[in-house]
C-alpha positions as CSV (number, residue, x, y, z in Angstrom):
1,M,-8.3,-9.1,-43.3
2,R,-9.8,-12.8,-42.1
3,A,-11.8,-13.6,-39.2
4,F,-10.2,-13.9,-35.6
5,S,-10.9,-14.7,-31.9
6,F,-8.7,-12.4,-29.6
7,E,-7.6,-13.0,-25.6
8,R,-6.1,-10.9,-22.8
9,P,-4.2,-13.4,-20.6
10,D,-3.1,-12.2,-17.1
11,S,0.3,-13.7,-16.6
12,V,2.9,-14.6,-19.0
13,A,2.3,-18.2,-18.3
14,A,-1.5,-17.9,-19.4
15,A,0.3,-16.1,-22.4
16,A,2.5,-18.6,-23.2
17,N,-0.1,-20.8,-22.7
18,A,-2.7,-19.3,-24.9
19,V,-0.2,-19.1,-28.5
20,A,1.6,-22.7,-27.7
21,T,-1.8,-24.9,-27.4
22,R,-3.9,-23.2,-29.9
23,P,-3.2,-23.4,-33.8
24,G,-3.1,-20.9,-35.5
25,A,-2.5,-18.0,-32.2
26,K,0.1,-15.5,-32.1
27,F,1.3,-12.7,-29.8
28,I,0.3,-8.9,-30.4
29,A,1.9,-6.1,-28.4
30,G,2.6,-2.9,-30.5
31,G,1.0,-4.7,-33.8
32,T,3.3,-2.4,-36.1
33,N,4.5,-6.0,-37.9
34,L,1.6,-8.0,-37.5
35,L,-1.1,-6.3,-38.6
36,D,0.3,-4.7,-41.8
37,L,0.7,-8.2,-42.7
38,M,-2.2,-9.2,-41.3
39,K,-4.2,-6.9,-43.9
40,L,-2.1,-8.6,-46.7
41,E,-3.0,-11.6,-46.1
42,V,0.7,-12.8,-45.8
43,E,0.0,-14.0,-41.3
44,K,-3.1,-15.2,-41.2
45,P,-4.1,-16.1,-37.3
46,T,-7.0,-17.3,-35.9
47,H,-6.0,-16.4,-32.2
48,L,-4.6,-13.4,-31.1
49,V,-3.1,-13.3,-27.5
50,D,-3.1,-9.3,-26.9
51,V,0.4,-9.1,-24.5
52,N,-0.2,-5.5,-23.5
53,R,-1.3,-5.4,-20.1
54,L,1.9,-8.1,-18.4
55,P,3.8,-6.8,-16.7
56,L,6.7,-6.2,-18.8
57,A,7.5,-2.7,-19.0
58,S,9.6,-1.4,-17.3
59,V,13.7,-1.1,-17.5
60,S,15.5,-1.8,-14.3
61,E,19.2,-2.3,-13.1
62,T,20.8,-5.2,-13.2
63,A,22.8,-6.8,-10.0
64,D,26.1,-6.9,-11.9
65,G,25.7,-2.6,-12.9
66,G,24.0,-3.8,-16.9
67,L,20.0,-3.0,-18.1
68,R,17.2,-4.9,-18.2
69,I,14.9,-4.6,-20.7
70,G,11.1,-5.5,-20.3
71,A,9.4,-6.8,-23.8
72,L,6.7,-4.7,-23.2
73,V,9.3,-1.0,-23.4
74,R,8.0,0.9,-26.4
75,N,11.1,2.2,-28.8
76,S,10.1,5.7,-28.1
77,D,10.6,5.0,-24.6
78,L,14.2,3.0,-24.8
79,A,15.4,5.7,-26.9
80,A,14.6,8.6,-24.4
81,D,15.9,6.7,-21.3
82,P,18.7,8.7,-19.3
83,R,20.3,5.5,-18.7
84,V,20.3,4.2,-22.6
85,R,21.0,7.4,-23.6
86,K,24.0,7.7,-21.5
87,D,25.3,4.4,-21.6
88,Y,24.5,2.8,-24.0
89,G,24.2,5.4,-26.9
90,V,24.9,3.5,-29.9
91,L,21.2,1.4,-28.7
92,S,19.8,5.0,-28.7
93,R,21.0,5.6,-32.1
94,A,19.7,3.1,-33.6
95,L,16.2,3.4,-32.0
96,L,16.3,6.4,-33.4
97,S,16.8,5.8,-37.1
98,G,13.8,3.3,-37.1
99,A,10.5,4.2,-38.4
100,S,9.0,7.1,-37.5
101,G,7.8,8.6,-34.7
102,Q,4.7,7.1,-34.6
103,L,5.4,3.5,-35.0
104,R,8.7,3.9,-32.1
105,N,5.2,5.1,-30.0
106,K,4.1,1.8,-30.3
107,A,6.8,-0.7,-31.2
108,T,7.7,-3.1,-28.8
109,T,11.7,-4.3,-27.6
110,A,10.3,-8.0,-28.2
111,G,8.3,-6.7,-31.4
112,N,11.5,-5.0,-32.7
113,L,13.8,-8.2,-32.0
114,L,11.3,-10.6,-34.0
115,Q,9.4,-8.0,-37.0
116,R,9.8,-9.6,-40.1
117,T,11.6,-9.1,-43.7
118,R,11.0,-6.3,-45.7
119,C,11.1,-8.3,-49.0
120,Y,8.8,-7.2,-51.3
121,Y,8.2,-10.9,-52.8
122,F,7.4,-11.4,-49.6
123,Y,4.6,-9.3,-49.0
124,D,3.5,-10.1,-51.8
125,T,1.2,-13.0,-52.4
126,T,1.0,-13.1,-56.0
127,K,4.7,-14.4,-56.3
128,P,6.6,-17.3,-54.8
129,C,8.4,-16.6,-51.4
130,N,9.4,-20.3,-49.4
131,K,9.5,-17.9,-46.1
132,R,5.9,-17.6,-46.8
133,D,5.2,-20.2,-48.8
134,P,8.1,-23.1,-48.1
135,G,8.8,-24.9,-51.4
136,S,7.8,-22.3,-54.1
137,G,11.0,-20.3,-55.0
138,C,12.1,-17.9,-53.7
139,S,11.5,-14.8,-56.3
140,A,14.3,-12.2,-55.2
141,L,16.9,-14.8,-56.8
142,E,16.0,-13.5,-60.2
143,G,13.8,-10.3,-59.1
144,F,14.8,-6.9,-58.3
145,N,16.6,-7.6,-54.9
146,R,18.8,-4.1,-54.0
147,I,18.3,-4.6,-50.5
148,H,18.8,-8.3,-50.1
149,A,21.3,-10.2,-48.4
150,I,25.0,-10.5,-49.5
151,V,26.0,-12.9,-46.4
152,G,24.3,-15.3,-44.4
153,A,22.1,-16.1,-47.1
154,S,20.9,-19.8,-49.1
155,Q,19.4,-20.9,-52.4
156,D,16.3,-20.6,-50.6
157,C,15.8,-16.8,-48.9
158,I,17.8,-14.0,-49.7
159,A,15.7,-11.9,-47.0
160,T,17.3,-9.6,-44.7
161,H,16.2,-8.7,-41.1
162,P,14.8,-5.3,-40.9
163,S,15.6,-4.5,-37.0
164,D,17.9,-1.0,-36.7
165,M,17.6,-1.9,-32.6
166,A,18.9,-5.7,-32.5
167,V,21.9,-4.6,-34.5
168,A,22.8,-2.7,-31.8
169,M,22.1,-5.5,-28.9
170,R,24.1,-7.6,-31.3
171,A,27.2,-5.1,-31.1
172,L,26.8,-5.1,-26.8
173,D,26.0,-9.0,-26.8
174,A,22.4,-8.8,-25.5
175,K,20.5,-11.7,-23.9
176,V,17.1,-12.4,-24.3
177,E,15.1,-13.5,-21.3
178,T,12.0,-15.6,-22.4
179,I,9.4,-18.4,-20.3
180,L,8.5,-21.6,-22.4
181,P,4.9,-23.2,-22.2
182,D,5.8,-25.6,-19.1
183,G,6.9,-22.3,-16.9
184,K,10.9,-22.6,-17.2
185,A,12.9,-19.5,-18.1
186,E,15.7,-20.0,-20.6
187,V,17.9,-17.2,-21.2
188,I,19.1,-16.9,-25.1
189,P,22.4,-14.5,-26.4
190,I,21.5,-12.0,-29.1
191,A,23.9,-14.2,-31.9
192,E,21.3,-17.2,-31.1
193,L,17.9,-16.1,-31.4
194,H,18.0,-15.6,-35.4
195,R,18.9,-18.3,-37.8
196,L,20.2,-18.0,-40.8
197,P,17.6,-19.1,-43.8
198,G,19.8,-22.4,-45.2
199,S,16.9,-24.3,-46.1
200,T,14.3,-23.9,-44.3
201,P,13.5,-20.0,-44.4
202,Q,10.2,-20.1,-42.4
203,I,12.0,-20.5,-39.2
204,E,13.6,-17.1,-38.3
205,T,14.4,-17.4,-34.6
206,I,15.2,-20.8,-32.3
207,L,12.1,-20.1,-30.0
208,Q,9.7,-22.6,-29.6
209,P,6.0,-22.2,-30.0
210,G,5.1,-20.3,-27.2
211,Q,7.8,-19.7,-26.0
212,I,7.7,-15.4,-25.2
213,I,10.5,-12.9,-24.2
214,T,10.4,-11.5,-21.9
215,A,13.3,-9.1,-21.4
216,V,16.5,-8.2,-22.9
217,T,19.5,-7.5,-20.4
218,L,22.5,-5.4,-21.1
219,P,25.8,-6.0,-20.1
220,P,27.2,-3.3,-17.5
221,P,28.3,-0.4,-19.3
222,L,31.4,-0.6,-22.3
223,K,34.8,1.3,-22.4
224,G,34.6,3.7,-25.5
225,V,33.1,5.5,-28.4
226,Q,29.8,4.2,-29.3
227,I,29.0,5.0,-32.9
228,Y,25.3,3.4,-35.2
229,R,25.5,4.8,-38.5
230,K,22.7,4.0,-41.4
231,V,23.1,4.1,-44.9
232,R,19.8,3.9,-47.0
233,D,18.3,5.2,-49.7
234,R,16.6,8.6,-47.6
235,A,17.0,10.0,-44.6
236,S,14.3,8.6,-42.5
237,Y,11.3,5.6,-42.6
238,A,13.7,3.7,-44.7
239,F,15.7,0.3,-44.3
240,A,19.2,0.1,-44.1
241,M,20.8,-0.5,-47.1
242,V,23.9,-1.2,-44.4
243,S,24.6,-0.1,-40.7
244,V,27.7,-0.4,-38.5
245,A,26.7,-0.5,-34.6
246,A,30.0,-0.2,-33.3
247,V,32.1,-0.1,-29.8
248,V,35.5,1.0,-30.0
249,D,37.4,1.3,-27.0
250,A,41.0,3.2,-28.2
251,V,43.6,5.1,-26.3
252,G,46.5,7.6,-27.8
253,G,44.9,6.6,-31.8
254,K,44.7,2.7,-30.8
255,I,42.6,0.5,-30.9
256,R,42.4,-1.9,-27.5
257,S,38.8,-3.7,-28.3
258,A,36.2,-3.3,-30.9
259,R,32.8,-5.0,-31.5
260,I,31.3,-4.4,-34.9
261,A,27.8,-5.5,-35.8
262,L,26.1,-5.4,-39.6
263,G,22.7,-4.8,-40.6
264,G,21.1,-4.5,-43.8
265,I,23.6,-7.2,-45.3
266,A,21.9,-11.0,-43.4
267,P,19.1,-12.5,-42.6
268,K,20.3,-11.2,-39.2
269,P,22.6,-8.4,-37.2
270,W,26.1,-10.0,-38.6
271,R,29.1,-10.1,-36.6
272,V,32.5,-11.3,-37.3
273,P,34.6,-11.9,-33.7
274,T,37.8,-12.8,-35.9
275,A,37.7,-9.6,-38.0
276,E,37.6,-7.7,-34.4
277,H,40.6,-9.1,-32.9
278,A,42.7,-8.6,-35.9
279,L,41.9,-5.0,-35.2
280,V,43.4,-4.6,-31.7
281,G,46.4,-2.0,-32.1
282,A,45.4,-0.4,-35.1
283,T,45.6,3.1,-35.6
284,P,44.0,6.1,-37.7
285,G,44.5,5.3,-41.5
286,E,46.4,2.0,-41.0
287,P,45.2,-0.2,-44.2
288,A,43.4,-2.4,-40.9
289,F,40.5,-0.6,-41.2
290,R,39.9,-1.7,-44.5
291,E,40.6,-4.8,-44.2
292,A,38.1,-5.2,-40.7
293,G,35.8,-4.4,-43.7
294,R,36.9,-6.8,-46.0
295,A,36.9,-9.8,-43.0
296,L,33.4,-8.5,-41.8
297,V,31.4,-9.7,-45.5
298,A,34.3,-12.5,-46.2
299,G,32.0,-14.6,-48.6
300,A,29.9,-11.9,-49.4
301,R,27.9,-12.9,-52.7
302,G,25.7,-10.1,-54.9
303,W,23.1,-10.8,-56.5
304,G,23.0,-8.2,-59.3
305,D,21.0,-5.3,-57.9
306,N,22.6,-5.6,-54.4
307,D,26.8,-5.9,-55.6
308,F,26.9,-2.7,-54.5
309,K,26.4,-3.4,-50.8
310,I,30.0,-5.6,-50.8
311,G,31.9,-2.5,-50.9
312,L,29.0,-0.5,-49.5
313,A,30.5,-2.2,-46.6
314,Q,33.3,-2.1,-46.2
315,R,34.0,1.8,-46.3
316,T,31.0,1.7,-43.8
317,V,33.1,0.0,-41.4
318,A,36.0,2.1,-42.5
319,A,34.7,5.3,-41.2
320,V,33.2,4.3,-38.3
321,L,36.2,2.9,-37.4
322,S,38.0,5.6,-38.5
323,A,35.4,8.5,-36.6
324,A,35.9,6.5,-33.5
325,T,39.2,6.4,-33.2
326,R,39.5,10.0,-33.6
327,A,36.4,11.1,-31.0
328,A,38.5,8.5,-28.7
C-alpha cells in the first residue's frame, strides 16, 4: 500500500472542501472496498478524508412519512431497524443478502452505493481495464465474463455494479441527498446517480469531485408485497448473478402496480418502467409474467460465459412475480 496523508474534518462542508481542493483525495468511511483496492494498488489516493465522526449516522422519519437514512448508517443497523423491517422489507432483505456479518457491521449506506465493480480484470493490475486505466482496453470482452453485464454495457466495459442495497433502493425510488463543495445541497434520484459506461467507464456516477452523500431518503411505505431474490453461485458471501427487487401490489390475484429492479446484469441497478406498466391487470400464471422478464432484459447480449444470464433473469422475474401475487 502506498503512503498517504490523513485528516478527520469536523463538518460536512470541510470534508467536501478537503476532497475537492486536494488532488488524489478520497473520502473513507467503512473502508470495506477502498482499503482492498488500495492494497492491490487499483486505488492510489494520496490523501484520505475520514468522515466517520460526522453526524450522518441516524435514521429518522420524514415529514411525509418516509425515512431519511444517514450516509454513515451501517448496513447491519439499517437492515435491523424496526421501521425498515416493517415497511421496507425489500431493503432489509437486500442488505442481509450482501457480504458477511462482519462487513455489514462496517459498510455504510453511502459507501455501499459507491462501491466499485468486482470485475476480475478491474482488480488485476496486470490486465488491461478501461475502468482502471482509460484507453487500455477491456479484458473481459474476450476473457472469462461469467459475472458480467448483459444490458447497459458497451465495447469499453461490461462490468456490473455489485450492490444489493442499491437494487432495492432503485425499486423504492430512493433519493440521494448530497452537499457540493460550495456548500449547496443537491438531491439526486437514485435512477440518475450511476452512469452507464459508454466510452468513459472510469466515470461511474454523476457526482462532482468533493460532492459528498449525506443521506438517502425513502418514500412513504408502498402498498404490496416486497421481495428480494438473489441468485448466486453459493448461499453466502457471493455477488449476484441475477437479483430481483420487487414491490407488487395485487388484489384478488390481479396486479395493480409493480416495481421491479434487477441487479447483477448491468453497470447500475436496472429498471424498465414500460415493462412494469404492462403488468397491470396480470394474474398468476399468465404469459405476462414471462413477457415482463423478457421486456426487462430487452436487447440483452451475452459475451460467452454469461449467456445464461439472459434466461436466468427472465425466469427469476417470473418466479418473483408469481410469489408476490400468491402472497398478496
